[in-house]
C-alpha positions in Angstrom: 0.0 0.0 0.0 2.9 2.3 0.8 4.2 1.7 -2.7 0.9 2.8 -4.3 0.9 6.0 -2.2 4.5 6.7 -3.1 3.9 6.1 -6.8 0.7 8.3 -6.6 2.8 11.1 -4.9 5.6 10.9 -7.5 3.0 11.1 -10.4 1.3 14.0 -8.7 4.6 15.9 -8.3 5.6 15.1 -11.8 2.4 16.2 -13.4 1.9 19.4 -11.4 5.6 20.2 -11.5 5.6 20.3 -15.3 2.4 22.3 -15.5 2.9 25.6 -17.4 1.1 28.5 -16.0 0.6 31.8 -17.7 2.6 34.5 -15.9 0.7 37.5 -14.5 0.8 40.2 -17.2 -1.4 42.7 -15.5 0.1 46.2 -15.8 3.1 44.7 -17.7 3.6 45.4 -21.4 4.0 42.4 -23.7 7.6 41.9 -24.8 7.9 41.0 -28.5 11.2 39.7 -29.8 12.2 39.3 -33.4 13.9 36.1 -34.4 17.1 36.3 -36.3 16.6 35.3 -39.9 17.4 31.7 -40.6 20.7 31.1 -42.4 18.9 29.9 -45.5 16.9 33.2 -45.6 19.9 35.5 -45.7 19.7 38.2 -48.3 21.1 37.5 -51.8 24.1 39.3 -53.0 23.6 43.1 -53.3 23.5 44.6 -56.7 25.0 48.1 -56.1 24.3 49.0 -59.7 20.6 48.9 -58.8 19.4 52.5 -58.3 17.3 51.6 -55.3 20.5 51.1 -53.3 21.9 54.5 -54.1 22.1 57.3 -51.6 21.6 60.6 -53.4 22.0 64.2 -52.2 22.9 65.1 -48.6 22.7 62.1 -46.3 23.5 61.3 -42.7 26.6 59.1 -42.4 24.8 56.9 -39.9 23.0 55.4 -42.9 26.2 53.7 -43.9 26.1 51.6 -40.7 22.7 50.1 -41.8 22.0 47.4 -44.4 22.8 47.2 -47.3 25.7 49.7 -46.8 26.9 48.1 -43.6 28.0 45.0 -45.6 31.0 47.0 -46.9 31.2 50.0 -44.6 31.6 48.3 -41.2 34.2 45.8 -42.5 36.2 48.6 -44.3 36.1 50.8 -41.2 37.1 48.0 -38.8 39.8 46.5 -41.0 41.7 49.8 -41.9 44.9 50.3 -40.0 45.6 54.0 -39.6 49.2 55.0 -40.5 50.7 56.1 -37.1 53.3 58.6 -38.5 50.8 60.5 -40.5 48.2 60.4 -37.7 50.8 61.9 -35.3 51.2 64.8 -37.7 47.4 65.2 -38.0 47.1 65.3 -34.2 49.3 68.5 -34.3 46.9 70.2 -36.6 44.0 72.2 -35.2 40.6 71.0 -36.4 38.8 74.2 -35.4 38.6 75.9 -38.8 38.3 72.8 -40.8 35.4 71.1 -42.6 35.1 68.3 -45.1 32.8 67.3 -47.9 32.7 63.7 -49.0 31.2 63.1 -52.4 30.6 59.5 -53.1 28.5 56.9 -54.9 27.3 53.9 -53.0 27.4 52.1 -56.4 31.1 52.9 -56.8 33.7 50.3 -55.7 36.3 53.0 -55.0 33.8 54.8 -52.7 32.9 51.6 -50.9 36.6 51.0 -50.3 37.9 54.5 -49.5 35.0 56.1 -47.5 35.1 53.7 -44.6 38.9 54.0 -44.4 38.6 57.8 -44.5 36.0 57.7 -41.7 38.4 55.5 -39.7 41.1 58.2 -40.1 38.7 60.9 -39.0 37.5 58.8 -36.1 41.1 58.1 -34.9 41.9 61.8 -35.4 38.8 62.6 -33.4 37.5 64.9 -36.1 33.9 65.9 -35.4 31.5 64.1 -37.7 29.2 67.2 -37.5 31.8 69.0 -39.6 31.6 66.4 -42.4 29.1 66.8 -45.2 28.1 63.7 -47.2 26.8 64.0 -50.7 25.6 61.0 -52.6 25.8 60.9 -56.4 24.4 58.8 -59.2 26.6 56.9 -61.7 26.7 60.1 -63.9 28.2 61.8 -60.8 25.2 64.1 -60.5 23.5 65.0 -57.2 20.2 66.8 -56.4 22.1 69.3 -54.3 21.9 73.1 -54.8 25.2 74.5 -56.3 26.5 71.0 -56.6 27.8 71.8 -60.1 30.3 74.3 -58.6 32.1 71.4 -56.9 33.2 70.1 -60.3 33.1 66.4 -59.4 34.6 64.2 -62.1 35.4 61.1 -60.1 34.3 59.6 -56.8 35.0 59.4 -54.0 36.2 63.0 -53.7 37.2 64.3 -50.3 37.2 68.1 -50.2 39.0 69.6 -47.2 38.1 73.2 -46.3 40.0 75.6 -44.1 38.1 78.7 -43.0 35.4 77.7 -45.6 37.9 77.9 -48.5 39.0 74.7 -50.3 42.4 73.7 -49.2 42.6 70.6 -51.4 41.1 67.3 -52.5 41.7 63.6 -52.5 40.2 62.3 -55.7 39.3 58.6 -56.1 42.5 57.2 -54.6 45.0 58.7 -52.2 48.4 59.7 -53.6 50.3 58.3 -50.6 47.7 57.4 -47.9 44.5 59.0 -46.9 46.1 60.3 -43.7 49.3 61.6 -45.3 47.3 63.2 -48.1 45.2 65.1 -45.5 48.5 66.2 -43.8 49.9 67.3 -47.1 46.7 69.3 -47.9 46.7 71.0 -44.5 50.4 71.8 -44.5 50.5 73.1 -48.0 52.4 70.2 -49.5 49.4 69.1 -51.7 49.6 68.4 -55.4 46.2 66.9 -55.7 43.9 69.9 -56.0 
């Protein structure tokens, strides 16, 4: 008889112990979580020639950290090793009267390579992002920005460095030495790339 009571007790504990009760949700908001996409539902390769992927006109650089741009921007930013010698020279240069325009095409392989690297240089130099203007162009290098024609953009990316609102120089498409050294050369008057 004891064995039957013992078995009954074990079954009672087992069945009531596994019972799922709905938690009290009174006065608590429901939490909704999104599942990560399954590996087989990953997006297909991105066609950067597709105009729907282009950023045109003025844009916030934070957009580059979001899909589809993040696929190249974050890796390029993280992988770039800033040249220490040139960076040390940049650190000696006042940033107070400087501003920069970056003209780029998200469709352009050179822009996708050089812009993240340039932003890594600016980040390491602690150049204020608020003093950087981003302009996106189409594959004809046109942009819906007032007075854009005056910039005379022929190739992208083009990094235009201004001192006291006057153009000091440009890095066009590819740096002559390195991005950091080219910026130093522009700001110290040793630039041949204007």
